[in-house]
PAZA-944135 format. One record per atom (N, C-alpha, C): residue number from 1; residue in one letter; x, z, y. Coordinates in Angstrom, 2 decimals. Atoms other than C-alpha are relative to their C-alpha. Layout:
<sites>
SITE/pos/code/x/z/y
SITE/NUM/a/X/Z/Y
...
</sites>
This chain:
<sites>
SITE/pos/code/x/z/y
SITE/1/m/0.37/-1.29/0.56
SITE/1/m/1.56/-7.98/18.35
SITE/1/m/0.48/0.08/-1.46
SITE/2/k/-0.52/-0.20/1.35
SITE/2/k/3.07/-6.54/15.17
SITE/2/k/-1.14/0.01/-1.02
SITE/3/k/0.96/-0.09/1.11
SITE/3/k/1.22/-7.05/11.90
SITE/3/k/0.01/1.42/-0.53
SITE/4/r/0.15/-1.37/0.52
SITE/4/r/-0.07/-3.85/10.29
SITE/4/r/0.03/-0.02/-1.53
SITE/5/i/-0.13/-0.14/1.45
SITE/5/i/0.79/-2.75/6.76
SITE/5/i/-0.53/1.36/-0.42
SITE/6/y/0.53/-1.25/0.57
SITE/6/y/-1.20/-0.15/4.83
SITE/6/y/0.86/0.39/-1.20
SITE/7/l/-0.85/-0.50/1.08
SITE/7/l/0.98/1.98/2.52
SITE/7/l/-0.87/0.64/-1.08
SITE/8/c/0.94/-0.36/1.07
SITE/8/c/-1.13/2.19/-0.63
SITE/8/c/0.77/0.51/-1.23
SITE/9/g/-0.62/-0.51/1.22
SITE/9/g/-0.18/4.34/-3.61
SITE/9/g/-0.50/1.39/-0.31
SITE/10/p/0.50/-1.31/0.45
SITE/10/p/-0.87/7.51/-5.56
SITE/10/p/0.38/1.13/0.95
SITE/11/i/-0.24/-1.21/-0.79
SITE/11/i/-1.22/10.73/-3.58
SITE/11/i/-0.48/1.22/-0.78
SITE/12/m/0.64/-1.19/0.56
SITE/12/m/-3.59/13.08/-5.38
SITE/12/m/0.72/0.56/-1.22
SITE/13/d/-0.65/-0.48/1.22
SITE/13/d/-1.85/13.28/-8.76
SITE/13/d/1.50/-0.27/0.02
SITE/14/e/-1.42/0.30/-0.18
SITE/14/e/1.60/12.55/-7.38
SITE/14/e/0.67/1.23/0.59
SITE/15/h/-0.77/-1.06/-0.65
SITE/15/h/4.28/15.07/-6.51
SITE/15/h/0.11/-0.37/1.47
SITE/16/e/0.07/0.34/-1.43
SITE/16/e/3.97/15.29/-2.72
SITE/16/e/1.30/-0.58/0.52
SITE/17/g/-1.28/0.52/-0.46
SITE/17/g/7.67/14.70/-2.20
SITE/17/g/0.15/-1.47/-0.31
SITE/18/h/-0.12/1.41/0.38
SITE/18/h/7.51/11.40/-4.09
SITE/18/h/-0.97/-0.86/0.81
SITE/19/a/0.99/0.76/-0.77
SITE/19/a/4.34/10.27/-2.31
SITE/19/a/0.50/-0.23/1.43
SITE/20/r/-0.55/0.15/-1.36
SITE/20/r/6.10/10.86/1.03
SITE/20/r/1.29/-0.80/0.02
SITE/21/a/-1.34/0.61/-0.01
SITE/21/a/9.58/9.61/0.03
SITE/21/a/-0.04/-1.52/0.05
SITE/22/w/0.02/1.46/-0.02
SITE/22/w/8.70/6.00/-0.75
SITE/22/w/-0.60/-0.52/1.30
SITE/23/r/0.60/0.42/-1.26
SITE/23/r/6.52/5.79/2.35
SITE/23/r/1.02/0.10/1.14
SITE/24/q/-1.04/-0.14/-1.02
SITE/24/q/9.40/7.07/4.48
SITE/24/q/1.01/-1.14/-0.11
SITE/25/r/-0.95/1.11/0.22
SITE/25/r/11.74/4.47/2.93
SITE/25/r/-0.62/-1.32/0.48
SITE/26/a/0.69/1.22/-0.47
SITE/26/a/9.15/1.73/3.62
SITE/26/a/0.03/-0.06/1.53
SITE/27/k/-0.05/-0.04/-1.47
SITE/27/k/9.03/2.85/7.26
SITE/27/k/1.38/-0.39/0.50
SITE/28/e/-1.38/0.35/-0.39
SITE/28/e/12.82/2.60/7.48
SITE/28/e/0.23/-1.49/-0.12
SITE/29/l/-0.22/1.43/0.25
SITE/29/l/12.72/-0.93/6.07
SITE/29/l/-0.87/-0.91/0.85
SITE/30/l/0.99/0.90/-0.60
SITE/30/l/9.67/-2.27/7.92
SITE/30/l/-0.41/0.32/1.44
SITE/31/s/0.61/-0.41/-1.28
SITE/31/s/8.87/-0.32/11.12
SITE/31/s/0.55/-0.75/1.22
SITE/32/k/-0.53/0.78/-1.13
SITE/32/k/11.11/-2.47/13.34
SITE/32/k/-0.92/-1.19/0.30
SITE/33/n/0.78/1.23/-0.16
SITE/33/n/8.85/-5.47/12.75
SITE/33/n/-1.50/0.13/-0.26
SITE/34/f/1.40/-0.19/0.37
SITE/34/f/5.54/-4.00/11.58
SITE/34/f/-0.49/1.39/0.43
SITE/35/t/0.63/-1.30/-0.20
SITE/35/t/3.13/-1.17/12.36
SITE/35/t/-0.48/0.47/-1.36
SITE/36/l/0.35/-0.50/1.33
SITE/36/l/2.69/1.00/9.28
SITE/36/l/-1.12/1.02/0.07
SITE/37/l/1.15/-0.90/0.09
SITE/37/l/-0.56/2.74/8.40
SITE/37/l/0.19/0.87/-1.24
SITE/38/d/-0.31/-0.93/1.08
SITE/38/d/0.32/5.79/6.30
SITE/38/d/-1.15/0.98/-0.17
SITE/39/p/1.13/-0.90/0.19
SITE/39/p/-2.65/7.64/4.78
SITE/39/p/0.41/1.47/0.00
SITE/40/m/-0.47/-1.39/0.04
SITE/40/m/-0.50/10.78/4.54
SITE/40/m/0.19/0.59/1.40
SITE/41/r/-0.09/-0.53/-1.37
SITE/41/r/-0.46/11.09/8.34
SITE/41/r/-1.16/0.96/0.29
SITE/42/r/1.15/-0.90/-0.15
SITE/42/r/-3.80/12.84/7.97
SITE/42/r/0.20/1.20/-0.91
SITE/43/n/-0.28/-1.22/0.74
SITE/43/n/-3.69/16.42/6.79
SITE/43/n/-1.22/0.51/-0.75
SITE/44/f/1.12/-0.44/0.82
SITE/44/f/-6.58/16.52/4.35
SITE/44/f/0.52/0.60/-1.29
SITE/45/k/-0.36/-0.58/1.29
SITE/45/k/-6.47/18.61/1.23
SITE/45/k/-0.88/-0.65/-1.07
SITE/46/d/0.74/0.62/1.07
SITE/46/d/-7.44/16.70/-1.89
SITE/46/d/-0.79/1.03/-0.78
SITE/47/r/0.86/-0.81/0.86
SITE/47/r/-10.17/18.09/-4.12
SITE/47/r/-0.84/1.03/0.76
SITE/48/e/0.94/-0.84/-0.76
SITE/48/e/-12.02/19.84/-1.29
SITE/48/e/-1.23/-0.86/0.27
SITE/49/v/1.22/0.79/-0.07
SITE/49/v/-15.63/18.70/-1.34
SITE/49/v/-0.26/-0.53/1.40
SITE/50/d/0.35/0.45/-1.35
SITE/50/d/-16.05/18.53/2.42
SITE/50/d/0.95/-1.04/0.57
SITE/51/s/-0.90/1.03/-0.53
SITE/51/s/-13.06/16.23/2.88
SITE/51/s/0.07/-1.26/-0.86
SITE/52/a/-0.11/1.15/0.91
SITE/52/a/-13.50/13.82/-0.07
SITE/52/a/-0.52/-1.29/0.65
SITE/53/n/0.55/1.21/-0.62
SITE/53/n/-15.76/11.36/1.78
SITE/53/n/0.84/-0.43/1.19
SITE/54/e/-0.84/0.30/-1.15
SITE/54/e/-13.58/11.61/4.87
SITE/54/e/1.28/-0.69/-0.42
SITE/55/i/-1.25/0.58/0.50
SITE/55/i/-10.40/10.85/2.91
SITE/55/i/-0.23/-1.47/-0.34
SITE/56/v/0.27/1.37/0.43
SITE/56/v/-11.94/7.73/1.37
SITE/56/v/-0.34/-0.88/1.20
SITE/57/e/0.42/0.81/-1.15
SITE/57/e/-13.53/6.51/4.62
SITE/57/e/1.17/-0.34/0.89
SITE/58/f/-1.17/0.28/-0.84
SITE/58/f/-10.31/6.86/6.62
SITE/58/f/0.92/-1.00/-0.69
SITE/59/d/-0.85/0.95/0.73
SITE/59/d/-8.34/5.05/3.89
SITE/59/d/-0.60/-1.41/0.03
SITE/60/l/0.66/1.31/-0.06
SITE/60/l/-10.91/2.23/3.79
SITE/60/l/0.13/-0.62/1.39
SITE/61/q/-0.16/0.51/-1.37
SITE/61/q/-10.71/1.94/7.58
SITE/61/q/1.42/-0.52/0.22
SITE/62/d/-1.39/0.48/-0.10
SITE/62/d/-6.91/1.67/7.38
SITE/62/d/0.16/-1.35/-0.69
SITE/63/i/-0.10/1.27/0.74
SITE/63/i/-7.28/-1.10/4.79
SITE/63/i/-0.64/-1.13/0.81
SITE/64/r/0.65/1.02/-0.84
SITE/64/r/-9.72/-2.97/7.05
SITE/64/r/0.88/-0.35/1.20
SITE/65/d/-0.84/0.23/-1.19
SITE/65/d/-7.30/-2.56/9.99
SITE/65/d/1.32/-0.70/-0.34
SITE/66/a/-1.30/0.55/0.40
SITE/66/a/-4.27/-3.75/8.00
SITE/66/a/-0.05/-1.51/-0.19
SITE/67/d/-0.16/1.42/0.29
SITE/67/d/-3.00/-7.30/7.73
SITE/67/d/0.53/-0.21/-1.41
SITE/68/i/-0.67/0.07/1.30
SITE/68/i/-1.00/-6.63/4.55
SITE/68/i/-0.12/1.37/-0.66
SITE/69/i/0.02/-1.25/0.74
SITE/69/i/-1.25/-3.99/1.83
SITE/69/i/1.29/0.07/-0.83
SITE/70/l/-1.19/-0.23/0.81
SITE/70/l/2.00/-2.61/0.35
SITE/70/l/-0.34/1.10/-1.00
SITE/71/v/0.48/-0.88/1.06
SITE/71/v/1.31/-0.94/-3.00
SITE/71/v/1.13/0.54/-0.86
SITE/72/n/-0.89/-0.63/0.98
SITE/72/n/3.36/1.54/-5.00
SITE/72/n/-0.80/0.10/-1.29
SITE/73/y/0.68/0.01/1.30
SITE/73/y/2.14/0.72/-8.52
SITE/73/y/0.95/0.61/-1.02
SITE/74/n/-0.92/-0.70/0.89
SITE/74/n/4.22/3.35/-10.30
SITE/74/n/-0.72/0.75/-1.11
SITE/75/k/0.82/-0.63/1.03
SITE/75/k/1.34/4.76/-12.36
SITE/75/k/-1.42/-0.50/0.18
SITE/76/n/1.41/0.35/-0.14
SITE/76/n/-2.30/4.10/-13.07
SITE/76/n/-0.66/1.05/0.88
SITE/77/s/0.63/-0.88/-0.96
SITE/77/s/-4.26/5.58/-10.20
SITE/77/s/-1.35/-0.59/0.39
SITE/78/i/1.34/0.49/-0.33
SITE/78/i/-7.99/5.28/-9.64
SITE/78/i/-0.09/-0.40/1.47
SITE/79/g/0.08/0.28/-1.43
SITE/79/g/-7.70/5.46/-5.86
SITE/79/g/0.78/-1.25/0.38
SITE/80/t/-0.83/1.17/-0.30
SITE/80/t/-4.86/2.95/-5.67
SITE/80/t/-0.66/-1.27/-0.52
SITE/81/s/0.66/1.17/0.58
SITE/81/s/-6.68/0.55/-7.99
SITE/81/s/-1.22/-0.43/0.81
SITE/82/m/1.19/0.33/-0.78
SITE/82/m/-9.88/0.76/-5.96
SITE/82/m/0.39/-0.58/1.36
SITE/83/e/-0.45/0.53/-1.29
SITE/83/e/-7.99/0.20/-2.71
SITE/83/e/0.51/-1.43/-0.15
SITE/84/v/-0.50/1.36/0.25
SITE/84/v/-6.23/-2.86/-4.18
SITE/84/v/-1.16/-0.96/-0.19
SITE/85/f/1.15/0.87/0.23
SITE/85/f/-9.51/-4.32/-5.40
SITE/85/f/-0.75/-0.27/1.31
SITE/86/y/0.72/0.14/-1.27
SITE/86/y/-11.23/-3.68/-2.05
SITE/86/y/0.77/-0.95/0.93
SITE/87/a/-0.80/0.81/-0.92
SITE/87/a/-8.36/-5.21/-0.06
SITE/87/a/0.07/-1.46/-0.45
SITE/88/s/-0.21/1.35/0.51
SITE/88/s/-7.85/-8.24/-2.31
SITE/88/s/-1.31/-0.76/-0.21
SITE/89/h/1.24/0.68/0.38
SITE/89/h/-11.30/-9.08/-3.64
SITE/89/h/-1.00/-0.07/1.16
SITE/90/d/1.04/-0.05/-1.04
SITE/90/d/-13.59/-7.95/-0.82
SITE/90/d/0.49/-0.54/1.35
SITE/91/l/-0.49/0.35/-1.34
SITE/91/l/-11.38/-8.49/2.25
SITE/91/l/0.97/-1.17/0.01
SITE/92/k/-0.93/1.14/0.11
SITE/92/k/-9.08/-11.27/0.96
SITE/92/k/1.33/0.25/0.70
SITE/93/k/-1.29/-0.37/-0.60
SITE/93/k/-5.97/-9.41/2.18
SITE/93/k/1.13/-0.38/-0.93
SITE/94/f/-1.21/0.25/0.77
SITE/94/f/-2.44/-10.16/1.03
SITE/94/f/0.49/1.35/-0.51
SITE/95/v/-0.36/-1.27/0.62
SITE/95/v/-1.45/-7.40/-1.42
SITE/95/v/1.35/-0.17/-0.71
SITE/96/v/-1.34/0.06/0.57
SITE/96/v/2.26/-6.92/-2.19
SITE/96/v/0.29/1.35/-0.64
SITE/97/a/-0.27/-1.24/0.72
SITE/97/a/3.13/-4.35/-4.85
SITE/97/a/1.45/0.05/-0.47
SITE/98/f/-1.26/-0.17/0.72
SITE/98/f/6.27/-2.92/-6.36
SITE/98/f/-0.29/0.94/-1.15
SITE/99/s/0.35/-0.73/1.21
SITE/99/s/6.29/-1.52/-9.87
SITE/99/s/1.15/0.00/-0.99
SITE/100/p/-1.01/-0.04/1.06
SITE/100/p/8.61/-0.37/-12.65
SITE/100/p/-0.51/-0.66/-1.29
SITE/101/f/0.59/0.55/1.22
SITE/101/f/6.22/-1.93/-15.20
SITE/101/f/0.34/-1.46/-0.19
SITE/102/t/-0.13/1.41/0.31
SITE/102/t/6.88/-5.21/-16.95
SITE/102/t/-1.39/-0.61/0.05
SITE/103/f/1.30/0.68/-0.01
SITE/103/f/4.13/-7.82/-16.89
SITE/103/f/-0.87/0.48/-1.16
SITE/104/k/0.81/-0.36/1.16
SITE/104/k/3.02/-6.89/-20.42
SITE/104/k/-0.47/1.47/0.04
SITE/105/d/0.41/-1.40/-0.12
SITE/105/d/2.82/-3.19/-19.49
SITE/105/d/-0.89/0.27/1.21
SITE/106/s/0.82/-0.15/-1.20
SITE/106/s/0.85/-3.80/-16.30
SITE/106/s/-1.48/-0.20/-0.32
SITE/107/s/1.44/0.20/0.14
SITE/107/s/-2.91/-3.51/-16.03
SITE/107/s/-0.35/-1.42/0.42
SITE/108/p/0.42/1.35/-0.42
SITE/108/p/-4.49/-6.99/-15.99
SITE/108/p/-0.70/0.03/1.36
SITE/109/w/0.70/-0.12/-1.28
SITE/109/w/-6.56/-5.76/-13.04
SITE/109/w/0.99/0.05/1.16
SITE/110/m/-1.01/-0.04/-1.07
SITE/110/m/-3.45/-4.95/-10.99
SITE/110/m/0.70/-1.35/0.12
SITE/111/v/-0.62/1.33/-0.04
SITE/111/v/-1.85/-8.26/-11.95
SITE/111/v/-0.92/-0.99/0.71
SITE/112/r/0.98/0.93/-0.58
SITE/112/r/-5.02/-10.11/-10.96
SITE/112/r/-0.19/0.21/1.51
SITE/113/f/0.37/-0.26/-1.39
SITE/113/f/-5.60/-8.38/-7.61
SITE/113/f/1.16/0.33/0.92
SITE/114/c/-1.18/-0.04/-0.86
SITE/114/c/-2.04/-7.97/-6.35
SITE/114/c/0.48/-1.43/0.16
SITE/115/t/-0.45/1.36/-0.24
SITE/115/t/-0.87/-11.17/-4.73
SITE/115/t/1.37/-0.22/-0.61
SITE/116/k/-1.37/0.10/0.49
SITE/116/k/2.74/-10.48/-5.72
SITE/116/k/0.44/1.41/-0.41
SITE/117/i/-0.53/-1.28/0.44
SITE/117/i/4.39/-7.68/-7.73
SITE/117/i/1.51/-0.14/-0.14
SITE/118/h/-1.47/-0.02/0.01
SITE/118/h/8.08/-6.93/-7.19
SITE/118/h/0.50/1.18/-0.83
SITE/119/p/-0.54/-1.10/0.79
SITE/119/p/10.37/-4.70/-9.27
SITE/119/p/0.41/1.22/0.83
SITE/120/t/-0.45/-1.12/-0.83
SITE/120/t/11.48/-2.54/-6.30
SITE/120/t/-0.67/-0.02/1.36
SITE/121/l/0.51/-0.09/-1.37
SITE/121/l/10.30/-1.32/-2.93
SITE/121/l/0.82/-0.90/0.92
SITE/122/e/-0.86/0.80/-0.87
SITE/122/e/13.29/-3.01/-1.32
SITE/122/e/-0.31/-1.49/-0.11
SITE/123/s/0.31/1.44/0.15
SITE/123/s/12.46/-6.43/-2.79
SITE/123/s/-1.38/-0.33/0.56
SITE/124/a/1.34/0.21/-0.58
SITE/124/a/8.79/-6.05/-1.78
SITE/124/a/0.09/-0.04/1.52
SITE/125/c/-0.15/-0.03/-1.46
SITE/125/c/9.80/-5.17/1.78
SITE/125/c/0.74/-1.24/0.50
SITE/126/a/-0.71/1.23/-0.38
SITE/126/a/12.25/-8.09/1.90
SITE/126/a/-0.95/-1.20/-0.03
SITE/127/y/0.98/1.08/0.13
SITE/127/y/9.45/-10.41/0.74
SITE/127/y/-0.95/0.01/1.21
SITE/128/i/0.91/-0.12/-1.15
SITE/128/i/7.09/-9.10/3.44
SITE/128/i/0.71/-0.44/1.28
SITE/129/t/-0.76/0.35/-1.19
SITE/129/t/9.78/-9.42/6.10
SITE/129/t/0.23/-1.51/0.08
SITE/130/e/-0.27/1.44/0.03
SITE/130/e/10.64/-12.96/5.04
SITE/130/e/-1.24/-0.83/0.32
SITE/131/h/1.20/0.83/-0.11
SITE/131/h/7.04/-14.20/4.96
SITE/131/h/-0.97/0.35/1.11
SITE/132/f/1.03/-0.42/-0.94
SITE/132/f/5.19/-12.24/7.63
SITE/132/f/0.47/0.34/1.40
SITE/133/i/-0.42/-0.21/-1.39
SITE/133/i/7.35/-11.85/10.71
SITE/133/i/-0.35/-1.25/0.76
SITE/134/t/0.41/1.13/-0.82
SITE/134/t/5.87/-14.05/13.38
SITE/134/t/1.24/-0.61/0.63
SITE/135/q/-1.15/0.71/-0.58
SITE/135/q/8.43/-16.64/14.35
SITE/135/q/-0.38/-0.48/1.40
SITE/136/h/0.24/0.45/-1.37
SITE/136/h/8.61/-17.17/18.09
SITE/136/h/0.85/-1.23/0.26
SITE/137/h/-0.72/1.24/-0.25
SITE/137/h/9.53/-20.75/18.89
SITE/137/h/0.13/-0.22/1.52
SITE/138/a/-0.26/0.22/-1.45
SITE/138/a/11.06/-21.69/22.25
SITE/138/a/-0.78/-1.21/0.49
</sites>
């Protein structure tokens, strides 16, 4: 069975095209070997009171269901930070991020709770592919 990867990253304060574009690229790079859990597959509207709890609960369920968390750390985001903390600290999941930030410009909290931070999405996906594809031995 394929391992599952949750695609974690800013949505609410992100231009929708960007929030979708990196997730689409991740799917192109990883979907052959992994099942991807994309929170944008659900059509909730942010900032509507009746969907706020639903949005968070579905995202938390995806994180619980995932084997690996892939994080777009391209800006400080409350939701992304909380998801990373929950996945890493509470659930002991492997959290792989990609970020344009240097170490000194990164939040100590993201550095602490991401298992590995790469400079690009492509290098993060290569890392996941190298370390998490189940090897079938004859």
